[in-house]
N, C-alpha and C positions, 0 to 999 in steps of 0.2 A: 254622327251627321256632320258632313262637310259640304259647304257650298262656295264655289268661287265664281265671282261675278265677271271677271275679266278674262279668265282662262289662261293667263299668262303672268309673267312678272312685270311685263311692260305696260304702258299706258293704254286705256281702253279708248274707243272711239269718242271724241268730243272731250276728252279729259286733258286738262291743262297740266303741264309739267310741274306746276307749282302747287297742284292739289295734293292735300294730305291723303294718304292711302291708309284706310282704317280696316282692321280686322276685328269682327265682334265675336267674342267667345262667351256663350251662355247656353245652358241646357234647356232653357224655356224659349220656345219659338216666338211666343208673343212679345217677350222682352226683346229678342233680337230684331223682330220686324219693327217694333216701336222705336228702338234706338236708331235703326237704319234710317227710318222715316224722318226722325229728328235731325240726324246728321246731314241727310241729303237735301235739306231745306236751304243749305248753304252752297255757294259756288266754289268753295275752296276745299271741301272735304268730300271724298268719295269712299264708300264702303266697297272693298275689293273682295271680301270674303267672309264667310261665317263658319263657326265650328261649335259643336254642342258639347265637346269634351277636351280635356287637357292634351291628351296625346294627339288628337287630330289638330289641335291648334298648333303644337310644336312643328308637326309635319308640314302644315299649311304655311306657317310662317317661313319656313325654308324655301317653300315653292314660290310664293308671291311677294315675300319681302315687304310687308306693309311698314309704313312709318310709325304707326300706333297700333298696338294690340290692346283692345278694350276687353278686360277679362273679368268674369264673375269670379268671386272667391270660393264658391261652392260648386264643384263640378262633379259629375258622377264617378269618373275614374281617378281623379287627383285634384288636389285643391289648387286654386289660382296662385298662391304663393310659391308652390312648388314649380308651377309652369313658369312664373316670372323669373325664378332663380335659374332655370334652365335656359330661358331665352337670354338672360343677361350674359351667360357664358358663350352660347353658340350663336346667337343672333343679336349682336350688340347694337346694330343699327336700327333695330325695332325698339321703340320705347313703350314699356308696358304701363297702362293705367288700370288699376283695379276699380271695377264698377260693382259695388256690393250692396246688399241689404243690411249688412251687419257692421256696426261701428265699434266693436270691441277694441279696447286699447291693445290687447295682445295681438290681434289681427293687424291693426295698423302698424304696430311695431315690426312684426314679422314681415309685412310687405315692404316697409321701407328698408329694413336690413337686407331684403332680397334684391334691393336696387330698383324698385319700381319708380316711375316718373310721377305717379300720383295715386291717391286713394280717394275715390268719390263714392257717394251714396246715390242709390237709385232714386231717391227723392229730390235730388238736385234739379232745379228748373232747367228747361231745355237750353235756354240762352246761355246759362252758366256752364252747362256741360260742353257746349260748343266752344265757349271762351276757354275752358280748362284744357281741352284737347289741343287748341291752338297753342296755348301757352307751354304744354308738355312738349310739343314738337320743337319748341325753341330752347329746350333744355331746362326749362322752369319746373320745379317740383310743385305739384298742385295737391292741395288737401281740400276736401269738402269743408265749408264753414262750420258745420256742426262737429267736425272731427278736429279742425285746426286749433280751435280755442282750448278744448280739453287736452289735446296732445301737448299744446305749449305749456299748460299747467303741469302735466306729468313730467315734462322734461325739466322744468324748474324744479320740482320736487326732488328729481333724481340728482340734479346738479348740487342742490343743498345737501343731500345725503352723502354724495361724494365728497364734497368739501369738508364735511364733518369728520372724515377719515384722515384728513391731511392737517398737519400742524400749520400755524401761520407762515413760518419760514418755507415750508414746503409748497404752500399756495403762491408765495412770492416767486419761487424758483420756477414753478409751472408757468406762471405768467411770463417770465423773462425768457424761458425756453420757447414759449409760444411767439415771443417777439423776434426770435431768431438769434439770440445771444449764445455765444459759445461759453463753455464752463469758466474759462479764464476772465471773460468779461462780466459774467454773472458774479464771480467772486470779488472782482474789483468793485462792482456796483454796490454789493452788499457789505464790503469790508471784511470778508472772511477768506479763508484759504480755499485753493482749488480743491484739496483734499476734502474739506468740509462739504463743498458743493457736490462732489462726487458721491460722498456718503448719503447726503440728502436725496440725490437722484436714485441711488440704489433702493432707498426706502419707498419713494414714490413709485417706481416701477413695480415694486412688489405689491404696493396697496392697490394700484390701478390695474394690476395684471397685464402690464405692457412690457414689450421686450426691446424696442428700439427707440431712439430719439425721434425718428420720423413719426412713429405712432404717438408719441407724447405730444409733438407739435400739432398733429392732426386732432388729438383729443382736446387740447387747449383751445384750439380754433373753432372746432365744431360744436363743443358742448357748452361754450360760454361759461366756463368755470369761474365762479366768483372768486376774485382775488383781492388781497389788500393792496394799498398804494405801494407799488414796487419801489418808490423813491424813499421809503422809510428803511433805513439800513439795519436796524436793530430791534425787531419786535420781540426777539427772545434771544437767549444766550446760545452761542455756538461753541462747539468743542474746538 
């Protein structure tokens, strides 16, 4: 099932250029109708199309180019995460927000790794849904409050587990790499040789399954890896 409300990729009659164009993807008609009614109580959001399946959603996105695709995670032909992943590659201007009845950590992780702009539950109050869609359109990643607190705890536990695999010196070096220091500067800061820093970095890359320095910088910045005070130059003996 596919339904297009404006019949084109351009604005519909009476539609402001600043309105957010939303595509609703859900195999339950009652859910689609209810969501559309909620969103269209506002002046700045317009629903430009509906789809009941993943393949239809991808095709329709290419046709009408919505700003936001609000996608259920359970669809009859493919799951919403798979759809989100494809849209992230072929239709990058459309931001995907998952609207699901499921709050499993594995689904939240999969959705975020697929590049979604948000993960919301169908129990979210309508005012919060509208607010989340507006935020997502401005590049903010939005999580349902019921998901956010638990996800934050999961990430903290993961970071602790990752840290446990690194030595104190290795955690120092990760922190300094994250600050943008080159190997020579790190060596001078810690009072060790450049070769020693390089040896530690080889071990770090292997332990974290990373290949480039850019990946390590991104890892240090995005994972909030707990690090010791980098100003302490000698927490352990170096070769």
